[in-house]
C-alpha positions in Angstrom: -4.8 98.5 168.5 -1.8 100.3 170.0 -2.9 99.2 173.5 -3.0 95.5 172.5 0.5 95.8 171.0 1.8 97.4 174.2 0.2 94.6 176.3 1.7 91.9 174.0 5.2 93.6 174.3 4.8 93.7 178.1 3.9 90.0 178.3 6.9 89.1 176.1 9.2 91.1 178.4 7.8 89.3 181.4 8.3 85.9 179.8 11.9 86.8 178.8 12.6 88.0 182.3 11.3 84.7 183.8 13.4 82.7 181.3 16.5 84.7 182.3 15.8 84.0 186.0 15.4 80.3 185.4 18.6 80.1 183.3 20.6 81.9 185.9 19.5 79.5 188.7 22.4 79.0 191.1 24.3 75.7 191.4 22.9 75.1 194.9 19.3 75.5 193.6 20.0 73.3 190.6 21.2 70.3 192.6 19.4 71.1 195.8 22.6 71.0 197.8 23.0 70.7 201.6 26.4 72.0 202.8 28.4 69.8 205.1 30.0 71.0 208.3 33.8 71.3 208.5 34.6 68.0 210.1 32.4 66.1 207.6 33.9 68.0 204.7 37.5 67.2 205.9 36.7 63.5 206.4 35.1 63.3 202.9 38.1 65.0 201.1 40.4 62.5 202.9 38.3 59.6 201.7 38.4 60.8 198.2 42.2 61.1 198.3 42.2 64.7 197.1 45.6 65.9 195.8 46.6 69.3 194.5 49.5 69.4 192.0 51.6 71.9 190.1 52.1 72.5 186.4 55.0 70.1 186.0 52.9 67.2 187.4 50.0 68.2 185.2 52.1 68.2 182.0 53.6 64.8 182.8 50.9 62.8 184.4 47.3 62.6 183.3 45.0 60.2 181.4 42.4 60.4 178.7 41.0 63.9 178.1 37.3 63.5 178.8 35.7 66.9 178.6 36.2 70.6 179.4 34.3 73.7 180.4 35.0 77.4 180.0 33.7 80.2 182.2 32.9 83.8 181.2 36.5 85.0 182.0 37.9 82.4 179.6 39.2 80.1 182.3 39.2 76.4 181.1 38.7 73.4 183.4 39.8 70.2 181.7 38.8 66.7 183.0 41.1 63.7 182.6 40.5 60.1 183.6 43.3 57.5 184.2 41.7 54.1 184.5 44.6 52.3 186.2 45.6 55.0 188.7 44.5 56.0 192.1 43.2 58.7 192.4 41.9 58.3 188.9 40.3 61.7 188.0 42.2 64.9 187.4 41.0 68.5 186.7 43.4 71.1 185.2 42.5 74.7 185.2 44.1 77.2 182.8 43.4 80.9 182.0 42.5 82.1 178.5 46.1 82.4 177.5 47.0 78.8 178.4 48.7 79.7 181.7 48.3 77.0 184.4 46.3 78.0 187.4 45.8 74.9 189.5 45.2 71.1 189.4 43.1 68.8 191.4 43.1 65.0 191.5 40.5 62.8 193.3 39.4 59.2 193.5 35.7 59.5 192.7 34.9 55.8 192.2 32.8 56.8 189.3 32.1 59.6 186.9 32.6 63.3 187.7 31.1 66.5 186.2 32.2 70.1 186.3 30.4 73.3 186.2 31.3 76.9 186.7 29.6 79.3 189.2 31.1 82.6 188.1 34.9 82.1 188.8 34.3 79.2 191.2 34.7 75.7 189.9 32.3 73.1 191.0 33.3 69.4 190.8 30.6 66.9 191.3 30.7 63.1 191.9 27.8 61.3 190.3 27.8 58.1 192.2 28.3 59.5 195.7 26.5 62.8 194.8 28.8 65.4 196.4 29.6 68.8 195.1 33.0 70.5 195.8 33.4 74.2 195.1 36.8 75.7 194.6 37.7 79.4 194.4 39.9 81.1 191.8 43.0 80.1 193.7 42.0 76.4 193.8 41.0 76.4 197.4 38.1 74.3 198.4 35.5 76.7 199.9 32.5 74.4 200.3 31.5 70.7 200.3 27.8 69.9 199.9 25.6 66.9 199.4 23.5 66.9 196.3 19.9 66.0 197.2 19.0 65.9 193.5 20.5 63.2 191.2 23.3 64.4 189.0 22.8 61.6 186.5 23.1 62.9 183.0 25.3 65.8 184.0 28.5 64.1 182.7 28.9 65.8 179.4 31.7 64.8 177.1 32.1 68.2 175.5 34.4 68.6 172.5 33.5 72.1 171.6 32.2 75.3 173.3 31.5 78.8 172.1 31.7 81.7 174.5 32.3 85.4 174.2 32.5 85.1 170.5 35.4 82.6 170.6 35.5 78.9 170.1 37.2 76.4 172.4 37.6 72.8 171.1 39.5 69.6 171.6 41.8 68.6 168.8 44.3 65.8 168.1 47.9 66.1 166.8 49.9 63.2 165.6 53.6 62.7 165.6 55.7 59.6 165.0 56.6 59.3 168.7 52.9 59.4 169.7 51.2 57.3 167.0 51.0 54.2 169.2 49.3 56.1 172.1 46.6 57.7 169.9 48.2 61.1 169.3 48.4 64.3 171.4 45.3 65.8 173.1 45.1 69.6 172.8 42.6 72.2 173.9 42.7 75.3 171.6 41.0 78.7 171.6 40.0 80.2 168.3 39.6 83.9 168.5 37.1 86.0 166.5 40.0 86.8 164.1 40.7 83.2 163.5 43.9 83.1 165.6 44.5 79.8 167.3 45.7 79.8 170.9 46.8 76.6 172.5 45.3 76.3 176.0 46.5 72.8 176.8 49.1 70.8 174.9 49.5 67.1 176.0 52.7 66.5 174.0 54.8 65.9 177.1 52.2 63.5 178.6 51.8 61.7 175.3 55.6 61.2 174.9 55.8 60.1 178.5 53.1 57.5 177.8 55.0 56.3 174.7 58.2 55.9 176.7 56.3 53.9 179.4 54.7 51.8 176.7 58.0 51.0 175.0 59.6 50.2 178.4 56.9 47.6 179.2 57.1 46.1 175.7 60.9 45.9 176.1 60.6 44.1 179.5 58.1 41.7 178.0 60.4 41.1 175.0 63.4 40.4 177.3 61.3 37.9 179.4 60.2 36.1 176.2 63.8 36.0 175.0 65.0 34.6 178.3 62.2 32.0 178.2 63.3 30.7 174.8 67.0 30.7 175.8 66.3 28.6 178.9 64.1 26.3 177.0 66.8 25.9 174.3 69.4 24.9 176.8 67.1 22.5 178.6 66.2 20.8 175.3 69.9 20.6 174.4 70.8 19.1 177.8 68.1 16.5 177.5 69.4 15.3 174.2 72.9 14.6 175.5 73.7 10.8 175.8 73.9 9.4 179.3 77.4 8.2 180.0 77.7 5.7 182.9 
């Protein structure tokens, strides 16, 4: 009886080991990537209009917060999409305390997905099927072609639990940002229940409100000018003709 139990335990350990190996499959294996040479990679990054930007630009200029992903160190990569801008996709990276590390903007002509490979961030384009890998300093260290389709990898994550902590997207509303749908935030909730703000989109939301009011004001002025001109034209046409 004891021999059978030992065999069952051994088989279970083998199965667990196999499962761990499968789950730890590398990014290159997962998407069957084929690295591009330097000239091809440079040409591709130029075509995708890659831009690297600082914290000030990140706080003022983004779009809709689409998703995020957190690595084992607590670094958060946040994806934004701005429909009417070129390039239209942005990725901000912050550490676990909310300090900005780097930002990347690209014109993907479609959806993008993000995934961590240890401390390296992988950004993939679904339509063109390319995978860009950035190191911890935001430097592009590899560009590869995905031979396996990445359809279905675009995950609109709103919450993630890692290392006993919870990361989630939340909304905050103020009077100034009601017309733009509120303020997007990414917060980290520690095991003790403390809330740490990783990303606060207040500046960006207020900037969008100012832009919105500016365009509404311009439209209002044009409408007012139209009615003033129309009024004087009608008044002039009613004057009697004196010969």
